[in-house]
C-alpha positions in Angstrom: -0.1 0.0 0.2 1.4 3.5 -0.9 2.3 6.0 1.7 3.3 9.5 2.1 7.3 9.5 2.8 7.6 11.4 6.2 9.2 14.8 6.1 12.7 14.4 7.8 13.5 17.5 9.4 15.4 19.6 12.0 12.5 20.0 14.4 14.5 22.0 17.3 17.7 23.9 17.8 19.0 25.0 20.9 22.3 27.2 21.7 24.4 28.1 24.8 27.4 30.5 25.3 29.6 30.7 28.2 29.5 34.0 30.6 32.5 35.7 29.6 32.3 38.1 26.8 35.4 39.1 24.7 35.2 42.4 23.2 37.4 42.1 20.2 38.7 45.6 20.1 39.7 45.2 23.9 41.3 41.8 22.9 43.2 43.0 20.3 44.5 46.0 22.6 45.7 43.7 25.1 47.3 41.3 22.6 49.0 44.4 21.3 50.3 45.2 24.6 51.7 41.7 24.8 53.5 42.3 21.6 55.2 45.5 22.7 58.7 43.9 22.0 57.6 42.8 18.6 56.3 45.6 16.6 55.9 43.9 13.3 53.8 41.2 15.1 51.9 43.9 16.8 50.8 45.6 13.5 49.7 42.3 12.2 47.6 41.6 15.2 46.0 44.9 15.2 45.1 44.6 11.3 43.9 40.9 11.5 41.7 41.5 14.5 40.2 44.6 13.0 39.4 43.1 9.5 38.2 39.4 10.4 34.6 40.4 10.9 34.4 39.6 14.6 33.0 42.4 17.0 32.6 39.9 20.1 33.1 36.3 21.2 32.7 34.2 24.4 35.1 32.2 26.5 34.6 29.7 29.2 38.2 30.9 30.6 38.2 34.2 32.7 41.9 34.3 32.5 41.4 35.7 28.8 39.9 38.7 30.2 42.9 39.8 32.2 45.4 42.5 31.1 48.3 41.1 28.9 50.9 41.3 31.9 49.0 38.6 34.0 47.2 36.5 31.2 48.6 33.3 30.8 47.3 32.9 27.7 48.8 35.9 26.0 52.1 36.1 24.2 55.1 36.2 26.6 58.6 35.7 27.0 58.5 33.4 29.9 56.4 30.4 29.1 56.6 28.8 32.6 53.3 29.9 33.3 51.6 29.1 30.2 48.7 26.5 30.6 49.9 23.0 29.7 47.6 20.9 27.3 46.5 18.8 30.3 45.5 22.0 32.2 43.5 23.0 29.4 41.6 19.5 29.1 40.9 19.9 32.8 38.9 23.1 31.9 37.5 21.7 29.1 36.1 18.7 31.1 34.8 21.1 33.8 33.3 23.6 31.2 31.9 21.7 28.3 29.3 19.7 30.0 27.3 22.3 31.3 27.0 24.2 28.0 26.2 20.9 26.3 23.6 20.3 28.6 22.1 23.6 28.4 22.1 23.6 24.4 20.5 20.1 24.4 17.7 21.1 26.6 16.7 24.1 24.7 16.7 21.9 21.6 14.5 19.2 23.0 12.1 22.1 24.5 11.9 23.5 20.8 11.4 20.1 19.2 8.6 19.6 21.8 10.6 16.1 22.5 10.5 14.1 25.6 14.3 12.9 26.4 13.3 9.6 26.5 11.9 9.6 22.8 15.5 10.1 21.7 17.0 6.8 20.3 20.3 8.2 18.9 22.8 10.7 20.5 25.4 12.2 18.5 28.2 14.4 20.2 30.5 16.5 18.4 33.6 18.1 19.6 37.4 18.9 18.2 38.3 21.1 21.1 38.9 18.4 23.9 38.5 14.9 25.0 38.1 12.8 28.1 36.3 9.7 29.1 33.7 8.9 30.3 32.6 11.6 27.7 30.0 14.1 27.1 27.4 11.8 26.1 27.6 9.8 29.2 26.9 13.0 31.1 24.2 13.9 28.7 22.4 10.5 29.3 22.5 10.9 32.9 21.6 14.7 33.2 19.0 14.9 30.3 17.2 11.4 31.5 18.0 9.8 28.0 17.4 6.0 27.9 20.8 4.2 28.9 20.4 2.1 25.8 20.4 5.3 23.4 22.6 4.6 20.5 25.7 6.9 20.9 27.7 8.0 18.2 30.7 10.5 19.0 32.3 12.6 16.2 35.5 13.8 17.7 38.4 15.9 16.3 36.9 16.1 12.8 36.8 20.1 12.8 34.6 22.7 11.6 32.7 20.7 9.3 31.6 18.0 11.9 28.5 19.7 12.9 27.2 19.5 9.3 28.6 15.9 9.0 26.3 15.1 12.2 23.3 16.6 10.4 23.9 14.7 7.1 24.3 11.4 9.1 21.3 11.8 11.1 19.2 12.4 8.1 20.4 9.2 6.8 19.7 7.3 9.9 15.9 8.4 10.0 15.6 7.7 6.3 16.4 4.1 7.2 13.8 4.1 10.3 11.2 6.9 10.4 10.8 6.3 14.2 14.5 7.4 14.9 14.9 10.5 16.8 18.4 11.8 16.9 19.9 14.4 19.3 22.9 16.2 18.1 25.3 18.1 20.6 28.3 20.0 19.7 30.4 21.7 22.1 33.6 23.5 21.3 35.9 25.5 23.7 38.0 26.9 21.0 39.7 29.8 23.2 41.3 27.2 25.3 43.7 26.8 22.6 44.8 30.3 22.1 48.6 30.3 21.8 51.1 32.4 23.7 53.1 33.4 20.5 53.5 36.2 18.3 53.5 34.0 15.2 51.2 35.0 12.4 49.5 31.5 12.4 48.8 31.8 16.3 47.4 35.2 16.1 45.2 34.5 13.1 43.6 31.6 14.8 43.2 33.8 18.0 41.3 36.6 16.3 38.0 35.0 15.4 37.5 31.7 17.4 34.9 31.7 20.2 33.4 29.4 22.7 29.7 27.8 22.4 27.5 24.8 22.2 24.6 24.0 19.8 22.1 21.3 19.7 19.3 20.0 17.4 16.7 17.2 16.9 16.1 15.5 13.8 13.3 13.2 13.1 10.0 12.8 10.9 8.3 16.1 11.6 4.5 15.7 12.7 1.7 18.3 13.3 3.0 19.6 16.4 6.1 21.0 14.7 6.6 24.4 13.2 9.4 26.3 11.8 11.6 23.2 10.8 14.2 22.5 8.1 13.3 19.7 5.9 16.4 18.0 5.0 17.1 16.7 1.4 20.1 15.0 -0.2 23.7 15.6 1.1 27.0 15.4 -0.2 30.5 15.0 1.6 33.6 15.5 -0.3 37.3 16.0 -0.1 38.4 18.7 -2.1 41.5 18.6 -4.4 44.7 20.6 -3.2 43.6 21.1 0.5 45.5 18.7 2.4 48.0 21.1 3.9 45.6 24.2 4.0 43.8 23.7 7.3 45.5 21.7 9.9 44.7 21.1 13.6 47.3 19.0 15.8 47.7 18.4 19.3 50.6 20.3 21.0 52.2 20.8 24.5 50.4 24.1 25.0 46.9 23.0 23.9 45.9 22.3 20.1 47.9 24.1 17.2 45.8 25.4 14.4 47.1 26.4 11.0 44.7 28.2 8.4 45.9 29.1 4.9 45.0 32.2 3.2 44.2 29.9 0.2 41.1 28.5 1.6 38.7 31.0 0.4 40.0 30.7 -3.1 40.2 26.9 -3.1 36.4 26.8 -1.7 35.5 29.4 -4.7 37.1 27.1 -7.2 35.9 23.7 -6.2 32.7 24.0 -4.3 30.5 25.1 -7.2 31.1 21.6 -8.9 30.1 19.9 -5.8 26.9 21.7 -5.3 26.1 21.0 -8.9 26.6 17.5 -8.4 24.3 17.6 -5.5 21.8 19.2 -7.7 21.9 22.5 -5.9 20.2 25.5 -7.8 22.3 28.6 -8.2 19.3 30.4 -7.5 18.6 28.9 -4.2 17.1 31.3 -1.7 18.6 30.0 1.5 22.6 29.9 2.1 23.5 28.7 5.6 27.3 28.9 5.2 29.3 28.2 8.0 31.7 31.3 8.6 34.8 29.8 9.0 36.2 33.2 8.1 34.9 36.3 6.6 36.7 35.4 3.3 35.0 32.1 3.0 31.5 34.0 3.0 32.6 36.4 0.9 34.0 33.9 -1.6 30.7 32.2 -2.0 28.7 35.3 -2.1 30.8 36.6 -4.8 30.5 33.2 -6.8 27.0 33.0 -6.6 25.9 36.7 -6.6 24.2 36.7 -3.5 22.4 39.5 -1.6 23.6 40.8 1.6 20.3 39.6 3.0 21.4 36.0 2.1 24.6 35.8 4.1 23.4 38.1 6.8 22.8 35.0 9.1 26.3 33.6 8.6 28.1 37.1 8.9 26.2 38.4 12.0 26.9 35.1 13.7 30.5 35.6 13.0 30.1 39.1 14.2 28.4 38.3 17.5 30.0 35.2 18.6 33.0 34.4 16.2 33.8 31.1 14.8 32.6 28.1 17.3 33.9 25.4 15.0 31.6 22.5 14.7 28.7 24.1 16.5 28.6 27.4 14.4 26.4 26.0 11.6 23.5 25.5 13.8 23.9 29.0 15.5 23.6 30.1 11.6 20.4 28.2 11.0 19.0 29.2 14.0 19.6 32.9 12.9 18.3 32.2 9.7 15.0 30.7 11.2 14.5 33.9 13.3 15.1 35.9 10.1 12.5 33.8 8.1 9.9 34.1 11.0 10.4 37.7 11.0 9.9 38.1 7.1 6.6 35.9 7.5 8.2 33.3 5.1 5.9 30.1 4.5 8.8 28.1 2.7 12.0 28.7 1.1 14.6 26.2 -0.2 18.5 26.1 -0.3 21.6 25.0 0.9 23.8 24.4 4.3 27.5 24.1 3.9 30.4 23.7 6.1 34.1 23.1 5.5 36.9 21.3 7.6 40.4 20.0 7.4 41.3 17.9 4.4 39.9 20.4 2.8 36.4 18.8 3.5 33.2 20.0 2.3 29.9 19.0 3.8 26.6 20.2 2.5 22.8 19.5 2.4 19.8 20.6 0.7 17.4 22.4 3.0 13.7 23.6 2.8 12.5 25.9 5.5 8.7 25.1 6.4 6.7 27.4 8.6 4.3 24.8 9.2 4.8 21.0 8.9 1.1 20.5 8.5 0.9 19.6 4.7 -1.1 22.2 2.8 -3.6 20.6 0.2 -1.1 21.6 -2.5 1.9 20.0 -1.0 -0.1 16.8 0.0 -0.9 16.5 -3.9 2.6 17.1 -4.9 4.3 14.8 -2.1 6.7 11.8 -2.9 5.3 8.6 -2.5 7.0 5.1 -1.7 5.5 1.6 -2.0 
Protein backbone atom coordinates (compact mmCIF):
# COMPACT_ATOMS: atom_id res chain seq x y z
CA UNK A 1 0.00 0.00 0.00
CA UNK A 2 1.39 3.41 -0.95
CA UNK A 3 2.29 5.78 1.86
CA UNK A 4 3.40 9.38 2.07
CA UNK A 5 7.13 9.60 2.74
CA UNK A 6 7.70 11.31 6.12
CA UNK A 7 9.25 14.75 6.22
CA UNK A 8 12.71 14.34 7.77
CA UNK A 9 13.54 17.62 9.45
CA UNK A 10 15.43 19.53 12.07
CA UNK A 11 12.53 19.98 14.46
CA UNK A 12 14.33 21.82 17.25
CA UNK A 13 17.49 23.89 17.74
CA UNK A 14 19.18 25.04 20.95
CA UNK A 15 22.32 27.07 21.62
CA UNK A 16 24.36 28.08 24.66
CA UNK A 17 27.24 30.47 25.32
CA UNK A 18 29.63 30.73 28.28
CA UNK A 19 29.36 33.80 30.53
CA UNK A 20 32.55 35.69 29.66
CA UNK A 21 32.34 38.09 26.71
CA UNK A 22 35.51 39.01 24.85
CA UNK A 23 35.19 42.39 23.19
CA UNK A 24 37.23 42.27 20.00
CA UNK A 25 38.74 45.74 20.28
CA UNK A 26 39.73 45.19 23.90
CA UNK A 27 41.19 41.76 23.15
CA UNK A 28 43.23 43.23 20.31
CA UNK A 29 44.50 45.99 22.60
CA UNK A 30 45.68 43.51 25.20
CA UNK A 31 47.40 41.27 22.63
CA UNK A 32 49.12 44.29 21.10
CA UNK A 33 50.31 45.23 24.60
CA UNK A 34 51.72 41.72 25.01
CA UNK A 35 53.60 42.14 21.73
CA UNK A 36 55.17 45.49 22.62
CA UNK A 37 58.64 44.04 21.99
CA UNK A 38 57.62 42.71 18.56
CA UNK A 39 56.29 45.68 16.56
CA UNK A 40 55.80 43.69 13.34
CA UNK A 41 53.68 41.10 15.13
CA UNK A 42 51.77 43.85 16.94
CA UNK A 43 50.92 45.54 13.63
CA UNK A 44 49.77 42.22 12.15
CA UNK A 45 47.61 41.50 15.21
CA UNK A 46 46.02 44.92 15.10
CA UNK A 47 45.15 44.48 11.42
CA UNK A 48 43.82 40.93 11.53
CA UNK A 49 41.70 41.54 14.63
CA UNK A 50 40.12 44.54 12.91
CA UNK A 51 39.52 42.91 9.52
CA UNK A 52 38.25 39.42 10.45
CA UNK A 53 34.59 40.45 10.88
CA UNK A 54 34.33 39.71 14.61
CA UNK A 55 33.12 42.24 17.18
CA UNK A 56 32.70 39.94 20.17
CA UNK A 57 33.21 36.35 21.27
CA UNK A 58 32.56 34.30 24.37
CA UNK A 59 34.97 32.24 26.44
CA UNK A 60 34.73 29.79 29.32
CA UNK A 61 38.14 30.97 30.61
CA UNK A 62 38.02 34.18 32.70
CA UNK A 63 41.81 34.44 32.56
CA UNK A 64 41.44 35.51 28.92
CA UNK A 65 39.84 38.77 30.14
CA UNK A 66 42.92 39.70 32.17
CA UNK A 67 45.46 42.31 31.15
CA UNK A 68 48.39 41.09 29.08
CA UNK A 69 50.83 41.23 31.98
CA UNK A 70 48.93 38.59 33.96
CA UNK A 71 47.01 36.59 31.32
CA UNK A 72 48.60 33.15 30.99
CA UNK A 73 47.38 32.73 27.39
CA UNK A 74 48.89 35.95 26.01
CA UNK A 75 52.19 36.06 24.07
CA UNK A 76 55.08 36.24 26.55
CA UNK A 77 58.78 35.54 26.79
CA UNK A 78 58.48 33.50 29.99
CA UNK A 79 56.52 30.42 28.99
CA UNK A 80 56.71 28.71 32.38
CA UNK A 81 53.23 29.91 33.34
CA UNK A 82 51.56 29.04 30.04
CA UNK A 83 48.76 26.47 30.57
CA UNK A 84 49.76 23.00 29.44
CA UNK A 85 47.51 20.85 27.28
CA UNK A 86 46.60 18.85 30.39
CA UNK A 87 45.51 22.03 32.20
CA UNK A 88 43.45 23.14 29.24
CA UNK A 89 41.78 19.73 29.02
CA UNK A 90 40.86 19.96 32.71
CA UNK A 91 39.07 23.24 31.98
CA UNK A 92 37.40 21.64 28.96
CA UNK A 93 36.12 18.74 31.06
CA UNK A 94 34.72 21.12 33.67
CA UNK A 95 33.14 23.66 31.33
CA UNK A 96 31.98 21.67 28.30
CA UNK A 97 29.35 19.54 30.01
CA UNK A 98 27.15 22.37 31.40
CA UNK A 99 27.17 24.11 28.01
CA UNK A 100 26.27 20.88 26.21
CA UNK A 101 23.42 20.19 28.64
CA UNK A 102 22.03 23.71 28.26
CA UNK A 103 22.03 23.56 24.45
CA UNK A 104 20.53 20.05 24.44
CA UNK A 105 17.69 21.01 26.79
CA UNK A 106 16.87 24.02 24.62
CA UNK A 107 16.78 21.83 21.48
CA UNK A 108 14.52 19.24 23.11
CA UNK A 109 12.16 21.97 24.31
CA UNK A 110 12.11 23.58 20.87
CA UNK A 111 11.27 20.21 19.30
CA UNK A 112 8.61 19.48 21.94
CA UNK A 113 10.41 16.19 22.49
CA UNK A 114 10.70 14.15 25.68
CA UNK A 115 14.28 13.05 26.31
CA UNK A 116 13.21 9.41 26.53
CA UNK A 117 12.03 9.56 22.90
CA UNK A 118 15.61 10.09 21.68
CA UNK A 119 16.95 6.92 20.05
CA UNK A 120 20.36 8.20 18.89
CA UNK A 121 22.79 10.66 20.48
CA UNK A 122 25.56 12.20 18.36
CA UNK A 123 28.14 14.24 20.28
CA UNK A 124 30.54 16.47 18.38
CA UNK A 125 33.74 18.22 19.49
CA UNK A 126 37.28 18.82 18.29
CA UNK A 127 38.56 21.06 21.10
CA UNK A 128 38.83 18.54 23.93
CA UNK A 129 38.48 14.94 25.00
CA UNK A 130 37.89 12.94 28.16
CA UNK A 131 36.30 9.63 29.13
CA UNK A 132 33.65 8.84 30.21
CA UNK A 133 32.68 11.56 27.78
CA UNK A 134 30.03 14.18 27.20
CA UNK A 135 27.68 11.52 25.87
CA UNK A 136 27.59 9.72 29.23
CA UNK A 137 26.99 12.99 31.07
CA UNK A 138 24.13 13.92 28.74
CA UNK A 139 22.42 10.56 29.29
CA UNK A 140 22.51 11.07 33.05
CA UNK A 141 21.57 14.74 33.15
CA UNK A 142 18.90 14.76 30.43
CA UNK A 143 17.27 11.45 31.38
CA UNK A 144 17.96 9.76 28.05
CA UNK A 145 17.38 6.02 28.02
CA UNK A 146 20.62 4.20 28.96
CA UNK A 147 20.42 2.13 25.77
CA UNK A 148 20.39 5.19 23.47
CA UNK A 149 22.71 4.64 20.51
CA UNK A 150 25.77 6.83 21.11
CA UNK A 151 27.84 8.10 18.18
CA UNK A 152 30.76 10.41 19.05
CA UNK A 153 32.24 12.50 16.22
CA UNK A 154 35.53 13.74 17.63
CA UNK A 155 38.44 15.73 16.21
CA UNK A 156 36.87 16.23 12.79
CA UNK A 157 36.89 20.03 12.84
CA UNK A 158 34.50 22.75 11.75
CA UNK A 159 32.59 20.55 9.30
CA UNK A 160 31.61 17.99 11.94
CA UNK A 161 28.33 19.67 12.91
CA UNK A 162 27.15 19.42 9.32
CA UNK A 163 28.48 15.86 9.11
CA UNK A 164 26.29 15.00 12.10
CA UNK A 165 23.22 16.53 10.43
CA UNK A 166 23.80 14.54 7.24
CA UNK A 167 24.37 11.32 9.18
CA UNK A 168 21.20 11.88 11.20
CA UNK A 169 19.15 12.39 8.07
CA UNK A 170 20.43 9.06 6.75
CA UNK A 171 19.56 7.33 10.04
CA UNK A 172 15.99 8.65 10.02
CA UNK A 173 15.65 7.71 6.34
CA UNK A 174 16.31 4.11 7.32
CA UNK A 175 13.79 4.14 10.17
CA UNK A 176 11.24 6.98 10.49
CA UNK A 177 10.79 6.19 14.19
CA UNK A 178 14.37 7.34 14.82
CA UNK A 179 14.87 10.57 16.80
CA UNK A 180 18.42 11.91 16.82
CA UNK A 181 19.82 14.44 19.28
CA UNK A 182 22.98 16.17 18.04
CA UNK A 183 25.06 18.08 20.58
CA UNK A 184 28.11 20.09 19.50
CA UNK A 185 30.33 21.80 22.06
CA UNK A 186 33.55 23.64 21.29
CA UNK A 187 35.84 25.58 23.61
CA UNK A 188 38.13 27.04 20.98
CA UNK A 189 39.57 29.84 23.12
CA UNK A 190 41.29 27.30 25.36
CA UNK A 191 43.76 26.84 22.52
CA UNK A 192 44.85 30.44 22.12
CA UNK A 193 48.63 30.25 21.86
CA UNK A 194 51.14 32.46 23.71
CA UNK A 195 52.92 33.31 20.46
CA UNK A 196 53.45 36.25 18.17
CA UNK A 197 53.55 34.05 15.06
CA UNK A 198 51.11 35.06 12.37
CA UNK A 199 49.39 31.66 12.35
CA UNK A 200 48.79 31.79 16.12
CA UNK A 201 47.51 35.37 16.00
CA UNK A 202 45.16 34.58 13.12
CA UNK A 203 43.64 31.69 15.05
CA UNK A 204 43.35 33.86 18.16
CA UNK A 205 41.47 36.56 16.25
CA UNK A 206 38.10 34.99 15.51
CA UNK A 207 37.43 31.69 17.35
CA UNK A 208 35.01 31.57 20.27
CA UNK A 209 33.35 29.10 22.66
CA UNK A 210 29.81 27.77 22.59
CA UNK A 211 27.47 24.81 22.19
CA UNK A 212 24.61 24.02 19.86
CA UNK A 213 22.18 21.14 19.56
CA UNK A 214 19.32 19.99 17.40
CA UNK A 215 16.73 17.23 17.14
CA UNK A 216 16.25 15.45 13.81
CA UNK A 217 13.34 13.14 13.09
CA UNK A 218 10.07 12.80 11.21
CA UNK A 219 8.17 16.09 11.53
CA UNK A 220 4.60 15.93 12.81
CA UNK A 221 1.71 18.33 13.22
CA UNK A 222 3.18 19.66 16.49
CA UNK A 223 6.26 21.02 14.74
CA UNK A 224 6.57 24.49 13.27
CA UNK A 225 9.45 26.41 11.69
CA UNK A 226 11.44 23.32 10.75
CA UNK A 227 14.18 22.63 8.23
CA UNK A 228 13.27 19.75 5.96
CA UNK A 229 16.45 17.85 4.99
CA UNK A 230 17.13 16.70 1.46
CA UNK A 231 20.06 15.17 -0.39
CA UNK A 232 23.50 15.54 1.14
CA UNK A 233 27.09 15.35 -0.04
CA UNK A 234 30.48 14.90 1.63
CA UNK A 235 33.63 15.41 -0.42
CA UNK A 236 37.37 15.90 -0.02
CA UNK A 237 38.31 18.88 -2.17
CA UNK A 238 41.51 18.71 -4.24
CA UNK A 239 44.63 20.60 -3.22
CA UNK A 240 43.60 21.22 0.38
CA UNK A 241 45.53 18.67 2.43
CA UNK A 242 47.93 21.23 3.91
CA UNK A 243 45.61 24.24 4.01
CA UNK A 244 43.79 23.59 7.31
CA UNK A 245 45.64 21.75 10.06
CA UNK A 246 44.65 21.02 13.68
CA UNK A 247 47.18 19.12 15.80
CA UNK A 248 47.76 18.43 19.47
CA UNK A 249 50.66 20.40 20.97
CA UNK A 250 52.18 20.78 24.42
CA UNK A 251 50.40 24.10 25.02
CA UNK A 252 46.97 23.21 23.69
CA UNK A 253 46.07 22.41 20.10
CA UNK A 254 47.96 24.04 17.24
CA UNK A 255 46.00 25.52 14.33
CA UNK A 256 47.13 26.47 10.86
CA UNK A 257 44.72 28.11 8.41
CA UNK A 258 45.99 28.95 4.94
CA UNK A 259 44.97 32.20 3.24
CA UNK A 260 44.27 30.03 0.18
CA UNK A 261 41.14 28.46 1.70
CA UNK A 262 38.60 30.99 0.32
CA UNK A 263 40.12 30.63 -3.17
CA UNK A 264 39.99 26.82 -3.03
CA UNK A 265 36.37 26.90 -1.88
CA UNK A 266 35.43 29.34 -4.63
CA UNK A 267 37.15 27.15 -7.24
CA UNK A 268 35.95 23.69 -6.18
CA UNK A 269 32.67 24.01 -4.29
CA UNK A 270 30.49 25.02 -7.29
CA UNK A 271 31.10 21.66 -8.99
CA UNK A 272 30.10 19.85 -5.79
CA UNK A 273 26.97 21.96 -5.40
CA UNK A 274 26.09 21.13 -9.00
CA UNK A 275 26.72 17.43 -8.34
CA UNK A 276 24.31 17.63 -5.42
CA UNK A 277 21.76 19.20 -7.73
CA UNK A 278 21.87 22.49 -5.89
CA UNK A 279 20.32 25.41 -7.72
CA UNK A 280 22.49 28.49 -8.11
CA UNK A 281 19.33 30.49 -7.54
CA UNK A 282 18.67 28.90 -4.14
CA UNK A 283 17.18 31.37 -1.71
CA UNK A 284 18.75 30.00 1.49
CA UNK A 285 22.51 29.84 2.00
CA UNK A 286 23.42 28.68 5.51
CA UNK A 287 27.20 29.01 5.21
CA UNK A 288 29.50 28.08 8.07
CA UNK A 289 31.51 31.29 8.63
CA UNK A 290 34.89 29.62 8.94
CA UNK A 291 36.19 33.07 8.16
CA UNK A 292 34.85 36.24 6.59
CA UNK A 293 36.71 35.40 3.37
CA UNK A 294 34.87 32.08 2.96
CA UNK A 295 31.46 33.73 3.13
CA UNK A 296 32.55 36.53 0.81
CA UNK A 297 34.00 34.02 -1.70
CA UNK A 298 30.67 32.18 -1.99
CA UNK A 299 28.68 35.41 -2.02
CA UNK A 300 30.77 36.65 -4.92
CA UNK A 301 30.66 33.33 -6.81
CA UNK A 302 26.86 33.01 -6.62
CA UNK A 303 25.92 36.68 -6.62
CA UNK A 304 24.21 36.40 -3.25
CA UNK A 305 22.45 39.37 -1.71
CA UNK A 306 23.71 40.73 1.60
CA UNK A 307 20.46 39.55 3.16
CA UNK A 308 21.25 35.96 2.15
CA UNK A 309 24.61 35.89 3.94
CA UNK A 310 23.49 38.06 6.87
CA UNK A 311 22.88 35.08 9.22
CA UNK A 312 26.41 33.77 8.65
CA UNK A 313 28.12 37.13 8.98
CA UNK A 314 26.05 38.21 12.00
CA UNK A 315 26.95 34.99 13.83
CA UNK A 316 30.63 35.58 13.00
CA UNK A 317 30.32 39.17 14.20
CA UNK A 318 28.58 38.36 17.48
CA UNK A 319 30.19 35.09 18.64
CA UNK A 320 33.03 34.32 16.22
CA UNK A 321 33.73 30.91 14.72
CA UNK A 322 32.63 28.24 17.19
CA UNK A 323 33.94 25.40 15.02
CA UNK A 324 31.45 22.51 14.62
CA UNK A 325 28.77 24.26 16.69
CA UNK A 326 28.60 27.29 14.38
CA UNK A 327 26.36 25.94 11.62
CA UNK A 328 23.41 25.47 14.00
CA UNK A 329 23.88 29.03 15.31
CA UNK A 330 23.64 30.15 11.67
CA UNK A 331 20.55 28.05 10.97
CA UNK A 332 18.89 29.32 14.12
CA UNK A 333 19.62 32.93 13.13
CA UNK A 334 18.32 32.24 9.62
CA UNK A 335 15.15 30.72 11.06
CA UNK A 336 14.57 33.87 13.12
CA UNK A 337 15.03 35.97 9.98
CA UNK A 338 12.55 33.86 8.02
CA UNK A 339 10.00 34.06 10.84
CA UNK A 340 10.33 37.84 11.01
CA UNK A 341 9.74 38.03 7.25
CA UNK A 342 6.67 35.82 7.48
CA UNK A 343 8.16 33.32 5.03
CA UNK A 344 6.09 30.17 4.62
CA UNK A 345 8.55 28.10 2.62
CA UNK A 346 12.06 28.61 1.20
CA UNK A 347 14.72 26.24 -0.09
CA UNK A 348 18.49 26.26 -0.34
CA UNK A 349 21.70 24.78 1.00
CA UNK A 350 23.65 24.46 4.22
CA UNK A 351 27.43 24.14 3.88
CA UNK A 352 30.42 23.71 6.17
CA UNK A 353 34.13 23.16 5.64
CA UNK A 354 36.86 21.46 7.63
CA UNK A 355 40.37 20.02 7.46
CA UNK A 356 41.18 17.99 4.42
CA UNK A 357 39.88 20.28 2.81
CA UNK A 358 36.46 18.74 3.49
CA UNK A 359 33.11 20.09 2.33
CA UNK A 360 29.83 18.92 3.87
CA UNK A 361 26.56 20.11 2.40
CA UNK A 362 22.87 19.33 2.43
CA UNK A 363 19.73 20.63 0.77
CA UNK A 364 17.37 22.35 3.20
CA UNK A 365 13.82 23.67 2.98
CA UNK A 366 12.43 25.95 5.65
CA UNK A 367 8.80 25.09 6.35
CA UNK A 368 6.79 27.35 8.64
CA UNK A 369 4.23 24.64 9.36
CA UNK A 370 4.83 20.92 8.99
CA UNK A 371 1.08 20.36 8.51
CA UNK A 372 0.95 19.79 4.75
CA UNK A 373 -1.24 22.06 2.71
CA UNK A 374 -3.55 20.53 0.10
CA UNK A 375 -1.14 21.58 -2.66
CA UNK A 376 1.91 20.04 -0.98
CA UNK A 377 -0.02 16.84 -0.25
CA UNK A 378 -0.97 16.51 -3.90
CA UNK A 379 2.69 16.94 -4.89
CA UNK A 380 4.04 14.65 -2.16
CA UNK A 381 6.49 11.87 -2.97
CA UNK A 382 5.23 8.34 -2.45
CA UNK A 383 6.96 5.07 -1.66
CA UNK A 384 5.57 1.58 -2.01
